[in-house]
TIKOL-115168 format. One line per field, with one value per residue (C-alpha): residue number from 1; x, y negated, z; chain. Coordinates in nm, 3 decimals, m for minus. Last residue first. Example, Ala and Ser with C-alpha at 12.3 -4.5 7.8 and 13.67 -1.06 7.14 Angstrom:
<pts>
resi <- c(2:1) $
X <- c(1.367:1.230) $
Y <- c(0.106:0.450) $
Z <- c(0.714:0.780) $
chain <- c(A:A) $
</pts>
This chain:
<pts>
resi <- c(313:312:311:310:309:308:307:306:305:304:303:302:301:300:299:298:297:296:295:294:293:292:291:290:289:288:287:286:285:284:283:282:281:280:279:278:277:276:275:274:273:272:271:270:269:268:267:266:265:264:263:262:261:260:259:258:257:256:255:254:253:252:251:250:249:248:247:246:245:244:243:242:241:240:239:238:237:236:235:234:233:232:231:230:229:228:227:226:225:224:223:222:221:220:219:218:217:216:215:214:213:212:211:210:209:208:207:206:205:204:203:202:201:200:199:198:197:196:195:194:193:192:191:190:189:188:187:186:185:184:183:182:181:180:179:178:177:176:175:174:173:172:171:170:169:168:167:166:165:164:163:162:161:160:159:158:157:156:155:154:153:152:151:150:149:148:147:146:145:144:143:142:141:140:139:138:137:136:135:134:133:132:131:130:129:128:127:126:125:124:123:122:121:120:119:118:117:116:115:114:113:112:111:110:109:108:107:106:105:104:103:102:101:100:99:98:97:96:95:94:93:92:91:90:89:88:87:86:85:84:83:82:81:80:79:78:77:76:75:74:73:72:71:70:69:68:67:66:65:64:63:62:61:60:59:58:57:56:55:54:53:52:51:50:49:48:47:46:45:44:43:42:41:40:39:38:37:36:35:34:33:32:31:30:29:28:27:26:25:24:23:22:21:20:19:18:17:16:15:14:13:12:11:10:9:8:7:6:5:4:3:2:1) $
X <- c(1.170:0.970:0.654:0.868:1.028:0.688:0.546:0.251:m0.032:0.045:0.356:0.219:m0.128:0.003:0.276:0.026:m0.227:0.047:0.181:m0.171:m0.237:0.105:0.088:m0.280:m0.191:m0.333:m0.528:m0.541:m0.414:m0.097:0.269:0.352:0.459:0.418:0.481:0.663:0.614:0.849:0.851:1.052:1.321:1.177:1.308:1.239:1.477:1.773:2.011:1.939:2.212:2.348:2.513:2.253:2.088:1.749:1.902:2.086:1.763:1.577:1.839:1.752:1.370:1.414:1.554:1.891:2.005:2.368:2.609:2.978:3.252:3.194:3.208:2.835:2.782:2.991:2.798:2.465:2.587:2.668:2.321:2.164:2.296:2.391:2.686:2.849:3.143:3.358:3.078:2.834:2.508:2.300:1.992:1.638:1.381:1.018:0.758:0.882:0.684:0.582:0.917:1.026:1.370:1.484:1.842:2.033:2.348:2.290:1.948:1.832:2.016:2.380:2.289:2.489:2.715:2.734:3.061:2.964:2.964:2.650:2.471:2.473:2.195:1.952:1.983:2.111:2.399:2.571:2.946:3.234:3.421:3.135:2.904:3.140:3.177:2.802:2.755:2.537:2.171:1.922:1.608:1.397:1.036:0.895:0.517:0.352:0.223:0.065:m0.033:0.119:0.034:0.294:0.272:0.258:0.616:0.623:0.682:0.739:0.947:1.045:0.990:0.885:0.883:0.653:0.629:0.973:1.054:1.373:1.263:0.907:0.988:1.254:1.474:1.477:1.812:1.954:1.931:1.821:1.651:1.451:1.323:1.024:0.888:0.522:0.377:0.450:0.192:0.180:0.541:0.615:0.474:0.672:0.997:0.887:0.849:1.197:1.348:1.151:1.286:1.657:1.799:1.536:1.505:1.876:1.929:1.641:1.365:1.289:1.045:1.007:0.721:0.750:0.477:0.179:m0.095:m0.411:m0.718:m0.622:m0.622:m0.961:m1.103:m0.972:m1.122:m1.450:m1.477:m1.418:m1.670:m1.926:m1.857:m1.906:m2.230:m2.360:m2.278:m2.445:m2.759:m2.785:m2.745:m3.014:m3.258:m3.206:m3.405:m3.701:m3.695:m3.695:m3.994:m4.168:m4.143:m4.437:m4.511:m4.823:m5.119:m5.099:m4.973:m4.625:m4.528:m4.151:m3.843:m3.943:m3.671:m3.384:m3.139:m3.001:m3.346:m3.480:m3.192:m3.250:m3.622:m3.542:m3.290:m3.546:m3.813:m3.575:m3.484:m3.853:m3.911:m3.626:m3.318:m3.199:m3.142:m3.381:m3.631:m3.630:m3.672:m3.979:m4.132:m4.046:m4.230:m4.187:m3.880:m3.677:m3.787:m3.741:m3.404:m3.285:m3.379:m3.226:m2.897:m2.898:m2.960:m2.672:m2.445:m2.586:m2.505:m2.150:m2.080:m1.710:m1.733:m2.035:m1.848:m1.567:m1.813:m2.005:m1.684:m1.582:m1.927) $
Y <- c(m0.531:m0.834:m0.633:m0.361:m0.606:m0.749:m0.412:m0.289:m0.220:m0.282:m0.469:m0.788:m0.665:m0.344:m0.541:m0.787:m0.523:m0.319:m0.630:m0.729:m0.390:m0.368:m0.714:m0.669:m0.369:m0.028:0.099:0.452:0.476:0.649:0.700:0.478:0.506:0.239:0.428:0.343:0.623:0.823:0.861:1.132:0.995:0.892:1.022:0.839:0.558:0.799:0.517:0.176:m0.083:m0.276:m0.618:m0.705:m0.979:m0.810:m0.477:m0.648:m0.805:m0.469:m0.248:m0.293:m0.272:m0.040:0.229:0.353:0.674:0.597:0.646:0.583:0.369:0.057:m0.194:m0.255:0.118:0.110:m0.193:m0.021:0.293:0.085:m0.072:0.275:0.371:0.723:0.722:0.945:0.864:1.108:1.257:1.541:1.615:1.926:1.832:1.937:1.876:1.792:1.785:1.874:1.644:1.353:1.318:1.371:1.372:1.555:1.478:1.759:1.746:1.472:1.382:1.221:1.220:1.160:0.946:1.018:0.830:1.043:1.078:1.232:1.592:1.690:1.382:1.542:1.776:1.480:1.412:1.106:1.016:0.685:0.711:0.735:0.406:0.192:0.347:0.253:m0.105:m0.142:m0.075:0.223:0.322:0.594:0.427:0.468:0.401:0.342:0.301:0.085:0.055:0.391:0.420:0.694:0.849:1.076:1.439:1.553:1.424:1.286:1.424:1.228:0.954:0.591:0.486:0.164:0.256:0.071:0.036:0.175:0.246:0.433:0.752:0.726:0.640:0.908:0.774:0.876:0.801:0.506:0.253:m0.110:m0.177:m0.497:m0.671:m0.894:m1.169:m1.266:m1.598:m1.760:m1.550:m1.688:m1.803:m1.469:m1.286:m1.486:m1.410:m1.046:m1.044:m1.195:m0.927:m0.655:m0.728:m0.679:m0.647:m0.415:m0.222:m0.139:m0.091:0.152:0.043:0.032:m0.213:m0.329:m0.573:m0.808:m1.041:m1.205:m1.126:m1.320:m1.098:m0.923:m1.245:m1.348:m1.002:m0.999:m1.339:m1.247:m0.925:m1.111:m1.378:m1.107:m0.955:m1.292:m1.349:m1.008:m1.079:m1.420:m1.286:m1.012:m1.267:m1.488:m1.191:m1.055:m1.315:m1.307:m0.928:m0.923:m1.161:m0.931:m1.000:m0.974:m0.738:m0.757:m0.579:m0.216:m0.320:m0.305:m0.531:m0.556:m0.545:m0.291:m0.278:m0.060:m0.227:0.106:0.261:m0.042:m0.021:0.351:0.294:0.023:0.253:0.535:0.311:0.199:0.562:0.654:0.372:0.489:0.276:0.062:m0.235:m0.471:m0.193:m0.077:m0.435:m0.476:m0.155:m0.243:m0.568:m0.944:m0.970:m1.182:m0.991:m0.652:m0.765:m0.874:m0.538:m0.340:m0.528:m0.471:m0.099:m0.092:m0.232:0.025:0.304:0.170:0.231:0.166:m0.163:m0.243:m0.200:m0.426:m0.688:m0.676:m0.713:m1.011:m1.165) $
Z <- c(m2.413:m2.296:m2.233:m2.075:m1.829:m1.737:m1.644:m1.855:m1.611:m1.246:m1.129:m0.975:m0.878:m0.724:m0.545:m0.395:m0.292:m0.124:0.051:0.162:0.319:0.483:0.640:0.733:0.952:0.853:1.154:1.011:0.653:0.770:0.682:0.389:0.026:m0.241:m0.560:m0.883:m1.133:m1.356:m1.731:m1.904:m2.131:m2.467:m2.799:m3.126:m3.024:m3.007:m2.913:m2.764:m2.782:m2.485:m2.505:m2.769:m2.562:m2.580:m2.482:m2.197:m2.068:m2.083:m1.914:m1.547:m1.546:m1.846:m1.621:m1.749:m1.915:m1.990:m2.279:m2.223:m2.072:m2.281:m1.994:m2.028:m1.969:m1.652:m1.528:m1.593:m1.420:m1.111:m1.124:m1.142:m0.798:m0.688:m0.926:m1.188:m1.414:m1.615:m1.820:m1.856:m2.034:m2.106:m2.306:m2.215:m2.488:m2.419:m2.696:m3.044:m3.271:m3.047:m2.878:m2.518:m2.361:m2.048:m1.949:m1.781:m1.566:m1.306:m1.441:m1.116:m0.784:m0.884:m1.184:m1.496:m1.736:m2.049:m2.235:m2.569:m2.700:m2.505:m2.638:m2.985:m2.868:m2.861:m3.237:m3.425:m3.194:m3.280:m3.331:m3.089:m3.153:m3.280:m3.023:m2.740:m2.864:m2.912:m2.539:m2.462:m2.435:m2.354:m2.215:m1.904:m1.809:m1.461:m1.449:m1.184:m0.827:m0.749:m0.385:m0.174:0.161:0.319:0.429:0.066:0.018:m0.335:m0.682:m1.003:m0.841:m0.803:m0.443:m0.272:0.097:0.336:0.714:0.797:1.161:1.059:1.238:1.111:0.750:0.714:0.435:0.070:m0.093:m0.280:m0.001:0.022:0.357:0.328:0.643:0.574:0.800:0.767:0.892:0.554:0.368:0.010:0.020:0.187:m0.116:m0.372:m0.189:m0.178:m0.557:m0.599:m0.374:m0.556:m0.905:m0.975:m0.625:m0.484:m0.807:m0.820:m0.446:m0.414:m0.177:0.195:0.352:0.712:0.776:1.075:1.197:1.035:0.788:0.879:0.863:1.184:1.384:1.252:1.316:1.671:1.745:1.576:1.774:2.101:2.005:1.927:2.270:2.436:2.246:2.350:2.716:2.704:2.537:2.798:3.076:2.921:2.908:3.260:3.454:3.213:3.218:3.598:3.601:3.354:2.987:2.751:2.465:2.256:2.105:2.219:2.559:2.714:3.004:2.988:3.214:3.482:3.743:3.859:3.620:3.493:3.479:3.292:3.046:2.997:2.930:2.675:2.504:2.491:2.341:2.067:1.997:1.972:1.718:1.493:1.450:1.161:1.397:1.219:1.147:1.509:1.630:1.409:1.545:1.904:1.880:1.912:1.691:1.936:2.247:2.079:1.947:2.292:2.445:2.158:2.185:2.562:2.508:2.261:2.532:2.771:2.527:2.503:2.870:2.924:2.736:2.949:3.276:3.164:3.042:3.374:3.575:3.362:3.423) $
chain <- c(A:A:A:A:A:A:A:A:A:A:A:A:A:A:A:A:A:A:A:A:A:A:A:A:A:A:A:A:A:A:A:A:A:A:A:A:A:A:A:A:A:A:A:A:A:A:A:A:A:A:A:A:A:A:A:A:A:A:A:A:A:A:A:A:A:A:A:A:A:A:A:A:A:A:A:A:A:A:A:A:A:A:A:A:A:A:A:A:A:A:A:A:A:A:A:A:A:A:A:A:A:A:A:A:A:A:A:A:A:A:A:A:A:A:A:A:A:A:A:A:A:A:A:A:A:A:A:A:A:A:A:A:A:A:A:A:A:A:A:A:A:A:A:A:A:A:A:A:A:A:A:A:A:A:A:A:A:A:A:A:A:A:A:A:A:A:A:A:A:A:A:A:A:A:A:A:A:A:A:A:A:A:A:A:A:A:A:A:A:A:A:A:A:A:A:A:A:A:A:A:A:A:A:A:A:A:A:A:A:A:A:A:A:A:A:A:A:A:A:A:A:A:A:A:A:A:A:A:A:A:A:A:A:A:A:A:A:A:A:A:A:A:A:A:A:A:A:A:A:A:A:A:A:A:A:A:A:A:A:A:A:A:A:A:A:A:A:A:A:A:A:A:A:A:A:A:A:A:A:A:A:A:A:A:A:A:A:A:A:A:A:A:A:A:A:A:A:A:A:A:A:A:A:A:A:A:A:A:A:A:A:A:A) $
</pts>
């Protein structure tokens, strides 16, 4: 039987011919079998003829009123049923295994979002799917997913590599803010251009020298900024702002609790920094493993719409 299965898997037309043969027997006619299998009547006849040629024997007596099996057909029928059942069992076994997320999933994310929100989300995910292990790579630059063997990158961006596949997860808003002590000493800016005269804490990879602010009346305004502290990690800028070092443009997923507590104060509330987007980025849709598919679905469900930190802000 193993030899037969191997041979059939290398001859898919013969497998289909067996399915046609069994269906014709079960349905009682070629027309009914054709409807069940969504095939044309001539195609059904061709498959039966090919099966007979392969077996070297006539399998059915064909008349206008009824079909009946020959002795060879009677002998072959149970073997065909057995082979088809074995193949269905094989498909079911693979499907069952694939439907259960398990194994290692490697994820990369920025340090700030990974520590503030994604780590807790992943902990919730692995409680739901305990057979999955997650490796988190927290870096503040885009890594090569293939070279680093990364399954999923959570990126905050406006533009993405066109060679990668991206799924939108959520919106990423930012806020201009500072510690009350700094604003008391230096004054609260009333217009975007006044930022140029203040110590602005800048991100090395985003808004290093220009902050783009939007308002309903004037559209987008670009403001030249500079300061004595720059970092490639938003959490470091948050700490510098809390220490009273200057004004920072911070993502609301970091700043929201400090704004609520009053340890940071929003400035220029009528001007919004340009919005970015959280994306789940991966290499290929082909043969997507259940771990990746379920993680993407989970993160999209958790962070989609109005993010929790913005609802609380």
